[in-house]
C-alpha positions as CSV (number, residue, x, y, z in Angstrom):
1,M,-21.6,-8.2,-17.2
2,T,-18.0,-7.1,-18.5
3,K,-18.8,-3.4,-18.0
4,F,-20.3,-4.2,-14.5
5,L,-17.0,-6.3,-13.5
6,L,-14.7,-3.6,-15.0
7,T,-16.6,-0.9,-13.2
8,V,-16.4,-2.6,-9.9
9,H,-12.6,-3.6,-10.6
10,I,-11.7,0.1,-11.2
11,L,-13.6,1.4,-8.2
12,A,-11.9,-1.2,-5.8
13,A,-8.7,-0.1,-7.2
14,I,-9.3,3.5,-6.6
15,L,-11.1,3.2,-3.3
16,A,-8.8,0.3,-1.9
17,V,-5.1,0.9,-3.4
18,G,-5.5,4.7,-3.3
19,P,-5.6,5.0,0.3
20,V,-3.3,2.4,1.2
21,A,-0.5,4.2,-1.2
22,V,-1.4,7.7,0.3
23,A,-1.4,6.5,4.1
24,A,1.7,4.2,3.5
25,S,3.6,7.1,2.1
26,M,2.7,9.6,4.9
27,F,3.4,6.8,7.6
28,P,7.4,7.4,7.8
29,P,7.4,11.4,7.7
30,T,4.6,11.1,10.5
31,V,6.9,8.8,12.6
32,R,9.6,10.8,12.2
33,R,7.5,13.7,13.5
34,A,6.2,11.7,16.4
35,L,9.9,10.7,17.1
36,A,10.8,14.4,17.2
37,A,8.0,15.1,19.9
38,P,7.8,12.0,22.1
39,G,5.2,13.3,24.2
40,D,2.9,14.6,21.5
41,A,-0.3,12.4,21.6
42,Q,-1.8,14.0,18.4
43,A,1.5,12.9,16.4
44,L,1.3,9.1,17.9
45,A,-2.5,9.1,17.1
46,S,-1.8,10.2,13.6
47,V,0.9,7.3,13.1
48,R,-1.9,4.7,14.4
49,L,-4.5,5.9,12.1
50,L,-2.3,5.6,9.3
51,Y,-1.2,2.2,10.1
52,R,-5.0,1.3,10.7
53,I,-5.9,2.7,7.2
54,C,-2.9,0.7,5.5
55,R,-4.3,-2.8,7.3
56,V,-7.9,-2.3,6.5
57,Y,-7.6,-1.0,3.1
58,A,-5.1,-3.7,2.2
59,A,-7.4,-6.1,3.1
60,V,-10.2,-4.5,1.2
61,G,-7.9,-4.3,-1.6
62,V,-7.8,-8.2,-2.1
63,A,-11.2,-7.3,-4.1
64,V,-9.3,-5.5,-6.8
65,P,-7.4,-8.7,-8.3
66,V,-10.7,-10.8,-7.8
67,F,-12.7,-8.4,-9.9
68,G,-9.6,-8.3,-12.3
69,F,-9.6,-11.8,-12.8
70,A,-13.4,-11.9,-13.3
71,T,-13.2,-9.1,-15.7
72,A,-10.4,-10.6,-17.9
73,S,-12.0,-14.0,-18.0
74,N,-15.1,-12.4,-19.2
75,M,-13.3,-10.6,-21.7
76,H,-11.3,-13.9,-22.7
77,I,-8.2,-12.0,-22.3
78,L,-6.3,-14.1,-19.6
79,G,-3.5,-15.3,-21.8
80,D,-2.4,-11.8,-22.9
81,T,1.1,-10.9,-22.2
82,W,0.2,-7.4,-20.8
83,L,-2.0,-8.9,-18.5
84,I,0.2,-11.5,-17.2
85,V,2.9,-9.0,-16.6
86,S,0.2,-6.9,-14.7
87,I,-0.7,-9.9,-12.5
88,V,3.2,-10.6,-11.6
89,L,3.4,-6.8,-10.9
90,T,0.2,-7.0,-8.5
91,T,1.7,-9.8,-7.0
92,L,5.0,-8.0,-6.2
93,A,3.1,-5.0,-5.1
94,A,0.9,-7.2,-2.6
95,G,4.1,-8.8,-1.5
96,A,6.0,-5.8,-0.8
97,L,2.8,-4.4,1.3
98,I,2.6,-7.7,3.4
99,A,6.0,-8.7,3.8
100,L,8.0,-5.3,3.7
101,V,5.5,-2.6,4.5
102,L,3.0,-3.5,7.2
103,P,5.2,-5.4,9.4
104,R,7.8,-2.4,9.5
105,Q,5.0,-0.1,10.5
106,D,3.8,-2.4,13.2
107,A,7.4,-2.5,14.7
108,L,7.7,1.2,14.7
109,L,4.4,1.8,16.0
110,T,5.1,-0.9,18.9
111,E,8.2,1.2,19.6
112,L,6.4,4.3,19.6
113,D,3.6,2.9,21.9
114,A,6.2,1.5,24.2
115,A,8.0,4.8,24.7
116,A,4.9,6.7,25.0
117,A,3.9,4.4,27.9
118,G,7.5,4.8,29.4
119,A,8.4,0.8,28.9
120,Q,11.0,1.5,26.8
121,S,14.5,2.3,28.7
122,E,16.0,3.6,25.5
123,P,15.1,7.2,24.8
124,V,12.6,7.6,21.7
125,A,15.0,10.4,19.9
126,T,17.4,7.6,19.8
127,V,15.5,5.2,17.6
128,D,17.5,4.4,14.2
129,A,15.7,6.9,11.9
130,R,16.9,4.9,8.9
131,R,14.4,2.5,9.7
132,T,11.8,5.1,8.5
133,V,13.9,5.7,5.3
134,R,13.8,2.0,4.7
135,L,10.2,1.9,5.2
136,A,9.8,5.0,2.7
137,M,11.9,3.1,0.0
138,F,9.6,0.0,0.4
139,T,6.4,2.1,0.3
140,G,8.0,3.7,-2.7
141,M,8.4,0.4,-4.3
142,F,5.1,-0.6,-3.8
143,N,3.6,2.6,-4.9
144,L,5.9,2.2,-8.5
145,L,4.6,-1.2,-8.8
146,W,0.9,-0.2,-8.7
147,A,1.7,2.8,-11.0
148,A,3.2,0.4,-13.6
149,V,-0.1,-1.7,-13.1
150,T,-2.1,1.3,-13.9
151,V,-0.2,2.1,-16.8
152,L,-0.7,-1.2,-18.2
153,M,-4.3,-1.2,-17.7
154,I,-4.8,2.2,-19.4
155,L,-2.3,1.3,-22.4
156,R,-3.3,-2.3,-22.7
157,P,-1.1,-3.4,-25.5
158,G,-2.7,-4.4,-28.7
159,S,-6.0,-2.9,-27.4
160,T,-8.8,-2.0,-29.9
161,T,-9.9,1.0,-28.1
162,G,-7.2,3.3,-29.8
163,G,-5.3,3.4,-26.5
């Protein structure tokens, strides 16, 4: 059973967290391209797609800690320090995504949609590009937290696998 749970945990991490990490990283430069070409429907469609990928796969990503806890419980390692640190880092990564990345993506997309519809009196070109830089920073934090969790999962201090 442990091998099954671990396999599902790893597959969920690859298939759910990976797309969020990539799409979230692509989002800020794609917004900047959309801002540079206000009439470009393809650029706006790309921003919408990246946001949707982030939202959907973030929801699917809930499976990662669920199967992680099941695996750790089955292995009787819930009290191991490296696992507790991984849980804390995972919580911080989820918090960054939920509180810092997704709301900023939504706000930028809403602004781009309004500008494209002509509902915004302010020209699109004057949208503060620093917001995309901050979003990129928060996305980088999210990705670094997941990278740290991945390293801990691979190295597993105290592991008997020789890692």
